[in-house]
N, C-alpha and C positions, 0 to 999 in steps of 0.2 A: 173239514168240517164246512158244512153247507152255511151259505150267507155270508161267509168270511171274505173282505176284501183289503188287500194290503196297498198301501202307496207307497214309494219312494221316489216318486221323481217330483220331487219337492222337501219339507219335512216328512217325519213317517207318520203316516196315519194308519190306523187298523180300525175296519170297523167289522160287528159280529150283527146281520141283520139288519143293517142302517144304524146301528147302534155303536159309538164309537168306544174303543178299549183304550183307556187311561195306561202311559206308562211313563213311570219317572225317568232322569237323564240316564241311568246305569243300563236301565231294562232297553232301553229306545238303540243305546248304544249296540248293546248285546244283539238288538233284534237285527238291526241293519249290518251290523256284522256277517251275522247267520244266511241273510237273505243275498249275502253278495255270492255267496254258492250255492242256493236251493238243490237240495237233494241231496247236496256231498255233505259227508262226516269232516266237522272239524276239528281236530283233537284239540283236549282241554289245553294243553300247553300253550298250542298256538294262539288260542281265547286271551290267556293270561296276558300273554306279551303285546296282544292287539290293543285288550281293555286298560294296561298300565303303560303308560311312557317310562321310561327308564325301568330301575329294576323294580319289579313286583313288590308288592309290601308282603310279611309276613303273614300267612294264613289266604292269600291271595285264593289257591285251591278251595277254600270253606268258603270264601266271599263269591265265587262262582259259582259253586254248587247253590247257594243261598239265592243268588240269581237268578239260576235256571228252575230252582223252585218256584218262586215267583212269577216268573214268564210263562211256565207251565201251567198254572194256575190260570195266567191271565187270558192265555189262548187257548187251553182246552189239553187235557191229557194226552191227546193222542197224535198231536202237532210235535210235540220237541221231544225228540228220540233219541236216549243215549244208547251208547254204540261202544262196543269192548271193555275195558275194565283196565283199571291200574294205569301203566306208562301208555298203554295204547288207549285210555279213554278218551271218549269224544262225544258230538253232540251233532245232530242231524234235525233241520226245519222239515219239516213232511208238507207242503203245502202245494195245494191245487194250482200248475204254473199261471194257469188262466185266472188264478183269485189276485195276483201282482202284476201292477199297472205295468211295470218295467216290460213286463212277458207280453203282454195284451200290446204293448206299444211296437216292441220288436215285431211280433208277427203281423200287424195290421199293414207296417212299412212294407213286409215282405211279400204282403197281398197286393200291396199297391205297386209293386214292383212287377208284378207278375200279371197285372190287370192288362184286358184286352182293350180299353179305350181309355182316354184322360180324362172323362168324367167319373170313371169307375176309380182310377187312381185318385183322382181328387179327392171323391168322398173318403176314401180308407185312408189318406193323408189327414183329411183335418180329423179324421175319429182319431188318427194316432196323436196327431202336435195337442188336442184338445187336454190329454191325460197329463200333461205335465204343467206342475204348477210352483216350480222353480227347480233350482238346481238337483240334480238327483242327487241322490242320498245326503242331503244337506246335514244330517245330526253328525256324519261324522266325515265330512269332506275334507277337515284339516287332519285326516289320518292317511299315511302313505299307502296304506296297506289297501286303502278304499279307490285311490287314485285311478289303478287301471281300468277296472269296472266304469268309473264315474267318465273317464275319457273316452270308452266306447261308447256309452248312451248319449253323452253329448255329440260326439263325432255321428252319431247315427241320426240325431235329430238335426243337425246340420245339413247330412246328407238328405234328409227328409224334407226340411224347409226348400230345399235347393229343385228337390224333386217336383215340390207344389208348385212353384213357380213355375218349372218347366208345362206342368199342365196346365196350367192356368195360360197361359200362351199360346199351347197346342187349342183350346179354345176357344181363341181367340179373345180372351182377356188380359190383353196386354199391359192396360194400366194398372192392374192389382199386381201381375207378376213384376211388373217394374218395380214398385214398390215393396214387395218381398225383397228383390233382387237387391236394389237402394240399401237394405237393410243389413241383408247379409255380408254384402263387400263392406258398407262398415264397421263391420265387424273384422274384415281381413281383407283389406284394399290390395293386396296384392296377389290374391287367387284371381289369374287371367280369365280362368274358365266362367268363373261368375261372371265379369266383365263382358265377356262376348254374348252371356246369355242378356244380360242388363242391355247390352248396345242391341240385341236383334230383337228384344222386346220393343225397345223405343223404335226404332227403324220400322218396324210391323206399323208403329202407330204413326209413322209418317213423322216421326220425331226426327228428322234429320240432325239438326244444327245440335240437339242434346245428346242424340249417340256418337257424332262426332266430340264432342267434349268430352263423353266420359271415356272415348278411345283415349285422346289428348290428355288428361289428368294423368289414365295410368301408364301413359309412356313419359310423363314427368316424373312421376314419383320411380318409377321403375328407372328409370337415367339417374335420379338423385341418389341410388345407391347401385350404379353400377352396373346395371341389367338392362341387357338389351332385349326387345321382342320381336322379331319381325312377324310373327306372326299378329301384332296387335297394328303393327305397323299396315301390311296388307287390308287387314279389317277397317282400318280406318277411312283408306284409300277408295277400297270398294262402296264405300259409307258415302263418302264424300261425291263419288262417282253415280252414285244411288244405281250400283251394282250388286247390291247386296243379294245373296242367294237368300231363300226363308230359313236355312240352316246351312250354316259357312262350313260346319265341322263336317259334315257329310258329303262325302266325294258324289257330284248327281250322277248317276248312270246316264250310259249313251246308247242303248242295246237295238235302234234302228239299223238295218240291216243296209247293205252299201245302197248306193243311189243306182237305181237302172239306170244303165249308159244308155238307152235307146228308148223313148215313151213316146210316140205318137197317134195322134186323133183324140186325145184327153184332155184339149188345153182347155176347152168350156169347161169340163166338170172340176179340173181344178181349181179355175178361179172360183167357183159358185162353193165349191168346199171350204178353201182358204178364207172367202169372207164370211163364211156359216162361223167359221172357226174361231175369227178375231170379234165376232158378235158377243158384247156382253151378255151374260144371263145369271140370273141368280144362282143354278145348281151347276155343275158339269156339262159340257157340251159333247154330247153322242152323236156321232156319225156312222151313219152305217153304208158299206159299200157293196153293192151285190152285183147279182150277174152269173152266168152260167160259167161251170168250169170251163177252165183254159183261157176267160178271156180276159184277165190282165189283173185282177182284182187287188193282188199282191202289188204289182209293181205299181202301180195309181197309190195306193194308199201309201207306201214306202216315201213314192216320190214327195206327197203330200207331208209328210211327216220332214223330211228336209226344208220342204221349202215354210214351213214355219215351226223351225226348230230354235230361233230364235226370243219365238213368242210365248217359250215354255224355259227360261232358264235353268229351272232344277230338272232339265234333263228328258229321259223318254224311256219309258218299258216296251219291252216285246216278247210276245211269245203265239207259238202257233200251237192254236186248240187244237189240231189233229194232227199231230207227229205219227211220222208210219205209219197213217192210214187210221188211227183209232184214237177218239176225244179223249183230248187231255182231263181229268178231272181237275174242276176247279182249285181244290184245296193244293195239288201238284203244281199247279198256276201262282197259287199264291204263295206257297214255299220259295219258288224262284225269287218272285218280286222282294218278299219280306227280305231274301237274302242279299237282292242287289241294292236294297235300300238301307243296308247296314244293321239289319238285327241277326247279332248272334245266334248259330245252331240250336242252343241248347234254349234260347229263349220265346222259339217259333212254337206257338200252341198246336198241339194234336187235332182238334176240333176246327172245322171246316169254320160255322161262324165265327169264332174266337181270331181264326187266323182272319176273317175279312172284316174284321173289329179293326184287330189290330193294323192293317192296311188301310184303311180309310183313316184312322189315324196318325199315319206315318205320314199321308198325303195330303192331311186337315191342313197346313200350312204353306205347301208346295205349289207351284205353278208346274203341273208336268201333264207331259202327254202318254197317254197310254194306246199302243196299236195292237188290238187283238184279231191275230191272221184265223179263218179259215173256221169260223163258227160254225158250232152244231144247230145250236138252238139258242133260242133267248136264256134258257135256265142256267147255260153252260156259263153264259156273258155276265148273269146278275151279280153274283157275289164279288165279280172284278171290276164293277163300276165305283170310283172313288166318290166320295160325300160333297166334295168343296169345288166351289166356284170357279175354283184358279187353274182345275184340270180337264182337260177336253179326251175323249177317248173317241177312237177310230175300231169298228168293227169290219170285218170283211165276212160276206157268207154266201155260198151258193143259192140259200134259201133266204126270204124277205124278209122271216123274224117279226110279224107284225107285232109279238108280244113284246120286243124291247121297243116299239115304237111306242107303243100305249103307255109302258109301266115307266120310261125315264125320257120319255120325248126325241127317241132318237131320230135324224133328220134322215131319210133316205138317198143314196146318191147311185142308183141303178146303171149299171155299164152296158152298152148294146153291142153288139157285134160289129168290127169295124167296117166302115164302110171303103169302097174298093178304094178310092185313092188313098187313105190311110193305109187300108193293108197293102198297096204296092209299095210306097213310099217305107213302110216296117220290112218289109220283105229284103227290099232294095238296101237298106240301110246294113239289117243283118247278114245279106250274103257277100256283104263288103264287095260290088260290082255294080258298076250300073247298067241299066237294062241297054242293048244295044239295037240298033234298027232293026224293024222285025222279029221282036221280041213281045212286041205289046200283046200278041195273042195270047203268046205262051204264059206269060205273066198274069194275064187275065184269067185264064184257065188255071194258073196253080192257084191264084187268092181265091176264086170261085171253089176248089176242089180242099183249101185250107178253112172253107166257111167264116171269113172274117173275125179267126180266133186265134191272137198273138201267139199262144203256146205252139202251133199248128205251123203258122207260120216261120217261127224261131226255128222249129227243128227241120221243116223241108230247107230254109235258108243255110241252117248250119251245114245240109246236105249238099248245097250248091256252091258253099264257102270252100269246101274242102275237096273237090271236085270242079278246079275254075276251067278244066276244060271240056265238062259236059255244058252242052246247049240247054238253055231254057226251054228250049220245043223238046227235047230228050226226056227232061225234067218232068216236065207237063204231060207226056206220053206212059213214063212210067205210072205217076201217079193216077191216071187214068184208068190204068189196065188193073187196079188194085180194088176186088169186089167183095168177094168172100161175105156174100149178103150183107154186108155193111154198109150204111149209109154215109154219105160224104161228110164224112165228121172227125171228132180227133180220133176215134177210134180205126177210121180208114187211113191216116195219116200216121198213126203208132205201128199199125199193121204192116204199112207200105216200104217204113225207117227200119223197124224191125227185121223183116227180109230179108232187107239191103245189107245187113251186116253180116259180117263172117259168122262161122258156126262158133269160136270161139267167143264171140262177142255175144251172140246170142245166147248163150248159155251164160254167159256172165251177166247179161241181164234179166233174164229169168231168175236166176236163185238172188239178185237184189230185191226182189220183191219178197223174199222170205226173210229180209234182214229185220230184226225187229226195233233197231235203233234207226236214230235220225240221219247220220252221218256215219261213213263207212272208211275204215283206212286199208291200205294194200295185203297186210296179212289176213285180215279177217275176210276181206274178200277172198283172198286165194284160199282159206280154208272151207269158205263157202263153195266155190267153184270146185276143190279138190284139183287145185292145180298149184304151179308153183306162183312166188312172190313176181318174178318177173312175166311170167304169163300174162297173171291177174293186173300187174299195172299196164302192160300194153290194152289188154283189154278196157281197163277202166278211161284210158288215154282216148280209144279210139270212141268210145260212148261219149266222151265228153267232147269230142270233135264233131260226134254225131247230135249233139245236144240234148242225147236221151238221159245223162245225168251231168251235175255241176258240180266242175272239180272248187276245191273251197278253198282258203289259204291253209298250210300245214299238212297238204296232199291227201286232203279228207275229200269225199266224194257223197252229194246228197243228190235223190230223186223225188221228183217233182210227184203229188201224193197220187194225182190221175194216170202217171208212167207206172208208180208203184204197184198202183192197182190194175194195170192191164199186164206187167211183169208178173203179176200175184197167180192170176189165171192162167198165163202160159207155166208156170212152174208147176203146176199139176204133175205134168210127166217126170219131174225128178224126186218126187213124193218126200220122205222127212230125214233122208239124208243130208242134205246139205246143212240144215240146223244143226244135225248131231254132231257132224262135222265142225262148227263154229262151236257150240256148247264145250268140245274137248278140246279146241284150239284155246280156248278165252281161258279153261279149267288149267289148261298144262303154264299157263302164263300168269293167271292169278295165284296159282300155287308156288310158282317160283319166287312170285312178286311177296309174297306173303312170307316165306323162307326169309326169303332179305330181312324183310321189316322184323320179323321175329324171330330167327333160328332157334331158339331153345324154348318153343311154344311146343305142348303137348299134342301131338297128332298119333292118330288112329293108324296103327301099320307103318310101314316103311316104304311108300312108294318112291320110284326113281322118275326126279328131276330133273333135268337137265338144264342147264345153267342158261336162261333167256336175257339177266338183265347184266350189267357189268357192278351196279352198284344198288344202293338205296334209292339214290336221287331219280337213277333210270325205273327201276322198279314204280317210282310214286307219281313218276310222271306218265305212264301208262296209264296206272290206275285211276289218275286224274280224268283222263281223256278219255277212257272207255266207261268211267263209272256207267253212265246212261245205257251203253248197250248191254254192260255186264246186268244191270238191273231189270232190264226187259228182258233178258233171255231167262230170269229165273221163274217167269210167266209163260214161256215159250211154248210152244205143242212139242213137247217130246216127252216118250215114255221112259226116258232114264234119270229117274227120279233120284238115286245115288248121284251121278254128277251134279244137278241142279243141289243137291244139300250140300256136297262138295265146294262148289261153287261159291256158294252163300257162305261159307265159311272161313274159304280165303280171301273173302272180301272183308270181314269184322276187323282186321289188324288196323288197314289203311282206314275204313269210316272213326273207327275211335280216334286215332292220331288227329286226323280233321276235325275232329269234332262234329260229327253227324250223329249223334246217339238217336234220333227219329229213325234215319235211314237204317240203322242197323237195328233197330227195333222193327221195319218191314223186314229186312233180310231174314233175319230169326224165323218170322211168322213165316216166311217162304221157305226154309229151311225143313220146319216143324211140320208141314204141311206134306212137302217131298217126302221126308221121314215116316209119316203118318202112311201115306201112299206105298212108300216100300218095306214097310213094317220094318225098321230099323228103329229097332229101341235105344239104342245107344245115342245115334241121332238123334232121336226124340229128347233124349236128357241134355244131349249138348244143346241142341237148340232153346230149348226152355232155360238153361244158365245162360246161354247169350241172350236172351227176352229179357232175363231179369237183372242183368249187367245194367243193358239199356233202360228198363223204367225207373235203374237208380238214377243215372245221371239225367233222367227226363224227371227227377224229382217226384213220382209216382211211386214211392214209398211203399205204401199198402200192398199193392200190382205186384210189386217186386218179390216181395216177402212170401207172399201165396205162391208166387212162379218159382221162385229161387226152391221153397221148400217141396214142392212136387218135382223137382229136378232132382234134388237128394236123393228123395225116396227112389227115385228113377236109376238112379247111381247105385244106391245100396240095394235094390233086387239085382242088379247087374254085377253086383260084388267088385266094383269096380274103384277101386282107393283111390286112382288119381282124380276121376272124374267129380268121388266125393270129397277130396281136399281141394280141388278148385271152387266148389258150389261153397264149402265152408269159407276160403277166404273171400268168396265174391258175400257172402252173409255177413260177414265181419267187416268188410268195407260199408253194407249198408246201417250195422249197429254204430259205427264210426261215424257216419252222415247224421245221425238220428242222436248221437251223443251219450248212444249205450254203451258205454265204454268198457264194461264188464263182460256184456254178452260178445262184443267186438274180440276182447281178449280169451272168451272160451271159442268162438268159432275157430280163432285164428290158431290156436293150441291144439284144437280138432284137426288142422289142417296139416300140422307140422309132422305131427304123430301117424296121419295115414299117409305121407310122401314119405316118412321114414319107412313105415312098412312096405311101402311100393319101392323101395327104391331109388327112386326118382329125386334126383340129386339138387337138380334146376328147380323143382317145386320147392325142395327145403329151405334153398337160400330165398324162396318169394317169403315163404311161410316165417322164416324166424325174422325178417325185416317186417313183416306184419305185426307180430307178435311185439318186436322192439318198439315198432311205433305206438301200437297200443299202452305199453307203458311208459313209453314217454308223454303222449297223452293224460295218462293215468297220475305222472308228475315221477314215477318210478326212473328217474333220467340214468341214473347206472345202470340198472336191468336193461333199459334201451339200450343202451352203449355196447353192451356185453352181447345179444342177441345181433345187433346191427351190423357190427364188425365180422361178428362169424357170417353173417349174410355177404360182406362182402369179398372176404374170402373165398367164398364156397363159388359165387360169381366170378371172381376172377382166375379160380382155377381152371372154370369152364368157357372162359373167354368172353364172358357176359357184360358188357360195358354197358348197357343198359339197366339190366337188374343191379350191377353197383352203383349206379348214378340213384336209382333211388334210392338204395341203403344209403349212399353218402348224404343226400337230402334229410333222412332220418336222423343221420347222425350229429348234422349241423342242427337240427332243431331242438336234440336234447342238449347238444355244448351251450346254445344259447341259453335255454333253461337254466343251465349250471353256471350261467356267467362267464364262460369261455367264449368268449365272442371272436377273437381271431382266428382262433382255431374253427370255429362253426363256418367263419366264412369260409374258409379253406375248403370246407368240405362242401359247402353250398354251390361257393364258384365252379368247385370241378363237376358236380352233379348237372350246371346248368350249361357248360360247356357240351358235355356229352347228350344231352337232352336237346339241345340247338342243333347237334351235328346230325341225331336221330329223324329232326324234325318233327316230333310226338309233343303235339301242343298242349294238353291239360299238363304234364308235368311241367313244362317251360312254365307256364302260369304257375305252375303251385310252388316250383322251386323260389321263381321270382318274388311267390309274396313271401316266404319264410327268408330270403335274404334281406328284402325289405325289411322286415321285423327285426333282424337283426343288425343290420346298418343304422338303422331309426334307434335300437338301444345303445350302440355303440356311440351315437352323436351325430352320424353322416345322414343329416337328415336330407338332404338335397339328392345324393347317393340314394338313399330310401324310395322317396318320391318316385323317381324315375321309376324303380324297378316297380314299385306298386303300380303306377300307370301303363308300363311295358304289360304287366299282366293284365291288367283291366280291360287293357288293347285288347290282347288275345280272346278273351273271355265274351267281348262285345261291351258296345256301349252301357249297357244298363248291367252289369259287371254283377258279379255275389258283392251282398250284403258287406260282407265282412273284408272286402279289399277297398270300398266307399268308404267303411269305416278306417282304417287304416290311411286313406289319403287324407281326411278331415283330420288327422292329428297333426298334420305339418302344413293347415292352411291358417 
């Protein structure tokens, strides 16, 4: 009914068009009880039991019907609905959720958790908390049946107050935050997390003595109850030493590359740059290192970062803004930064401006250094500049970036070519041998040929270092003989060094220019060059000795972007065959890895895949290292769209397991484009289903529903029963996430019927567990156990331990709600052990949550809290509301 407002966060209050609706005590209790489960039918027998303590009086049914009649007249005939008849008689209160203050509170709190900046979060939290007028469901607070919902809302209220304090601190309003935190800590003095937040807020206001006293009080309280807290001891020590970071719970990222071993001729620039970074300013300090290609900008910036590292106790972020020769989108860089700052993957916004806002919010209380290497233009840098005065940014670029100077006051530090004396010093240091008598003239000619560019000097010095018997005069003569129409610059040095290589090494150098990733391992290099791993390893070692590539820890190699560009020019003679070979190589390994991670996955056809990994751990390690390369290959210039789509599909299991739904969305989009170009109708349907699943994980439910409906139509047109069934399962999960439990059961039953028709036993097992879970969510726990135990048997027959683990989790959930806690714990612990062994993060967190629920219900509060905290740690600092609500129960 339009204009209806219901308030349960305090004594029940109902208004229609701003006019109060009076209700007597019995109708108040009945209405409050119905509102505990809005939209859900409550059996009349249950209402009678709830409204009368002890044995109901004679005529209780008639009295209830009379109350219902009076309530219907008070609220309106359409709001209180009678369902069923006889023994199945029940009542349902149909109200718009937004009309109930508890729903608006939960919604505003959820929005605050997703907010992109602290100011927006604070506004939403203030809106949410203003709805409270007293204890939730105050009129029936004495009734045991109301306690779970009351505890849930009270827990969310405490979590919202905690988040409000954090938002205040993020905005620099530390005194207000401290007041809120003191109030919360007074209600629960044993909450160490609250105590840490209070200490940080006080410390930020330079109230060191008060912060230390809060630590001391906490330690004394815990000690009195026989509890030790090493974390609180450490916090107290940091406070007293005045070494506390702005966020002691987050490990400071330290992303600076290694300090260059040799750097000459830049002392004056470094001294001036250090002084500039240490000069206080109202906003962030931005320093711009510019100069021609190969002049050593990155080396200077990295050395500078190491020089001032102690001035930035919260760490350093680093990004190459032009990896593999292509500008990195700011959104991609921000994703990496937010990940390093502890933001869970499912909490990183998709929108660029939202990511930038969250990034600035995260850095708002920190003193951090940000090194942005190889910027193309000011626009690429704009969203990567923090907003706080405690941060500093060092940007390197071949361009002068006047827009950055004018917009954020960047201080330019241009690098000139090395003067002859410094160039000779650098060459001698890198060559590893002092100049001999009579070498002066040759050394001068070498320096002149290298034009004072450190990169060129390093390449020529590497040539000299690996040929100790080669006289510098002979080396100078070789360099002088290289013309090819090139000026005496880097290209001449590149050409000379390239021509000095053996043919095997030349080919390897050329094809490295085609590699779409940043770093490469020997197997991938072998596939590019079309050779053996032994030959590829020897070629890479030779190139590293010549300084044409850089060898990195872990047996990987990188190429300077200028050398990469030069190699790409030379690679024209090799055509697109190297990239095709690389795609085939990566597809072969990715499919092998995917089969280990999900051996029972439905796959089109039966391709022969040779075992490439010993176990899941090996497969996961390879996918983790090669993920950037695999993603880059999805956009590689190749006409083999079928292979690209297959590569994308082979990556999804790993990406889901590592909680990267945003990346899955990008991969599924690339697969969709490839299948559309190839005219692959089945591939298009499958890519749409993967997109829909990723959108669910990203909480974009409306888009997910549209995408999945399209996928279902495509599979139906193809008469693909398994594809239709998989899509119904995904739609069932979407319905479950939206609490449309009846719709979820419908979709999962459809999936089961389709899997049976297709003869897909693995699919039947998954669908049986899904149907069982739906029944458990609907309260039909006996029916849930029947379906889920059938699922376990089918999974075990197929040796599918992962599928069985999901069914064990569902069984544990149902047993918990039947009160069989010991048996529930056995099933949940079994599920958890299997999920841990698989390394599948989402079901680990899910089962930990259910395990915590059962432990809490059985009286093991400490173990329950540990399980919930671990689940929260997997999902990120700002975990799901449900987990934070559970944690609040034990505070």
